[in-house]
C-alpha angles and dihedrals in degrees: 000000000000091000092194100321112136085007091289133120108190138042095269094120142066100240118126093249090063103035101038116097120193116224126195120189131182136169143093110333095016110118111248120237095001129127130211124198102192132148110251143138125242088242088062088074095078098056089041091056091045091053091043094057094038103250126132118262109236115250090238091067110100098183125083137233121258093194092118088059091052092051096040121038090203095056116104119211108194129003096209140016128209124211134187136186116192113306099310110054127063131166140177129191139185129189092293115014136048125199118198119189125191127192109193116168091337094308117121119216120187129199126183124187133186099219093194097058096025110032091163091058095232101136114064108207096184095107095046111101093216089067100048091101089057091050092051092047093048093045089056089050091048091053091049090054093046090052093044094055097033095246109178099191110128128220126190 
């Protein structure tokens, strides 16, 4: 929950404090006392557990295992993540930047955050010319995700 951050109380937003989910794993073969900071979805847990215990992942599962990231701290899992809230908020992030786009009553609002220097997402870089290349790159990635999953939300 946002619990007041960004002036919000619930999870009706795409900021890290509301979409991030901590995951703690332990057991045979899981490195002790180590931390991984990889991009993954909560639905990636199931195929990871299947692979971990040596059973086949059903063909109907569309997510992918992050077991290689558990075993090897240098192994990346996903390069980007896509997020949606209702029909008016979309976001995409990579290892460093997050782009959030809003469409409220036909008006587009853009937010860009450098998650390395601003993990609390307090400084919107969207209007700073030095970051326009990041916005263009992430918008292309956002459109790829929207097309891949068949997202019909429209943005001006």
